[in-house]
N, C-alpha and C positions, 0 to 999 in steps of 0.2 A: 504494500499500500504506499504510495508516494505521499509526499508532504501535503500537496493540493487536496487529495482525497481525504486525508487525515483531518485537515483543518475543516473542511466542508462538513464531514461527518461528525465532528465535534459540535459545530453549530446546528446541525440537524438535530443531534442529541438534545441540545439545550432548548431548541424550539419544542421538541417532543416532550420534554420534561415539565413544561409549564402546566400545573395542576389547575386547570380552568374550573373543574367541578368544585374543588375545594374553595378556590378564590371567590368565584361568584356566589355560591351558597353563603359564605361568610359575609360577604359584602351586603347581600340582601336580607341578612338577619336570620338565617336558617341554622346558624352555628356550624359546627364541624361535621361535615358529611360523613367523615370516618366513623362517627358515633351513631350513624343511622343505618338501618337495614343491613346490608352485606358488609358495610364498612368500605366499600369501594369508592373511588373518586370519579367514576365514570357517569355517563348520562343515564344508565339504567337505574343506578342507585339514586341519582339526583331526582329521578321520576317518582321515587317514593316519598319525597317531600310533598307531593300532591300538586305541584306546580309544573304543568306540562311545557309551559313557555320556557321556564329556566332549563329544563331537561333538553328541550330542542335547541336552545342557545349553546349549551355545553356540548351537545352532539355535533353541532356545526363546527364549533371552535376546535374540538378534537379531531374532526375530520381534516380540517385545515392544516392542522399540525403535520399530518402525513402527506397532504397534497402540495403545500406550498414549496418545500424543498425540491421535489421531484418536478413540479411544474417549471419552476425557476431554471433548473438545470437543463431540462429539455429544451427550453426557449432561449436560454442565454449562455449555453456553454457547449462544448463538442465532446462532452465526456461519454465513455462507451457505456453499453447497456449494463454490464456487470457491475461497474463502479456505481452506476446510478442506483442499482438495486441495493448494493451495500450501504450507500448514503442514506437512501430512504428507509432502510431498515433501522437505522439509528434513530430516526424520529419515533418509530414504533417502540423500540427498546427504551428510549427516553420517557415515553409515557408509562411503560411498565415498571421502569426502574429509575425514578426520578431522584436526582442527587439531593434536592431540597427536602425530600420526605423520607430521608434515610433509605432511598431505594425501594420504597414500598408504595407502588403506584397502582394504576388501574389494570384492566384485562388487556387494553390495547387494541380492542376490535375496532372501534371508530377510527382511530388513527390509522390502522391497517387498511380500512376501507378507503380512507383519503388517499393513502399511499397507492392502493390499487387503481383508484380513479385517475391518478396522475400517470400511472404505467400502462394501463389498458382498460379504457372505459367499458368495453364489452365484457371482459372478465369481471370487472367491478359490478357491472349491472346484473350479471348472473349470480354473483355472491349476494347482493342486496336482496334480489328476488327470492333466492334461496332462504336467506335469513328471515324476511318478512313472511314467507309462506310458512315455514317451520314455527315461527313465533306466533303467527296468527292461529294456527291449527293447535299447537300444543301448549301455548301460553307460557313458555319457558324461554327467556332470553338467553340463558346459558346453553341450552340445547341447540338453539338456533345457531349459535355462534360457533359451537364445537362442531356441528355437522358442515357448516359452510367453511369453516377453517380446514377441516379434513378433505374437503373437495377441491379447494383452491390450487393446491400445487398440480393437480392433475389437469386442471383447466389450462394451465400453462403448457403442459404436454400436448394436450388436445389441440391448442392453438399454435403448435408447432414452434414454440420457444425452444432454444437450446437446452441441453441437459443441465448445464451448470446453473442456468437461471431457475430452472424448475426445481433443482435440488436446493438452491438458496430459499426458494419460497417454501419448500418442505421444512427446512430447519426453522424458518420464521414461524410458520404455522405450528410447528410442534411446541415451540416455546410458548405461544399463546394458549395452545390447548393445555399445557402443563399449568398454566396460570388459572385453569378452570378445575384443577384437581378437587378442590372442596366442593365445587358445584357438582361434579360428577358423582361424588360420594352422596350428596344429598339427593340427587336424581335417582341413584340406585335405591336408596332408603326411602324414596318418596316424601322427602322433606324439603325439596327445593321450593322456593317461593315463586308463585306465578306472578306474571306481569298483567297490567291492564292497558291494553293499546287503545 
């Protein structure tokens, strides 16, 4: 990894690590979102405040964290695809492991979707449709995320991306799925909290 990619990856991580869910809920008087529901700083847990507008705002901002670095690089640099994926992944990992919160962040799904939109809007659209369909039918945000994440690396293979890129997305997806271990346990034990869409 050369110096340019390292520096851009660092800034991508910093952007990704901004905890919008925590900041916005505190500013609007909802206290520390980590003390509510699942304790997550993402949009799904923000939805548990009962304020759908705030949850939507957090969702959009978390999406933008993944989208902006990739969009900027595609339009204003000549960086290769593999480096682009690496840099974009740092935004996702920034959300999951934010330095400001002792590396205890969210699940990273919204930021990952923003990342996908920047890379390939067709694959991103399939991911989003998959998530919405499963969430609507089963009422579990975590199940929708896990299933969609599991499928996403194979979408890159189907759409003829090279093996290295597909493998990178497999690694990223596995990291995000591992962040759902507690959700998986609750799903198995039928104790997972349903969402109201």
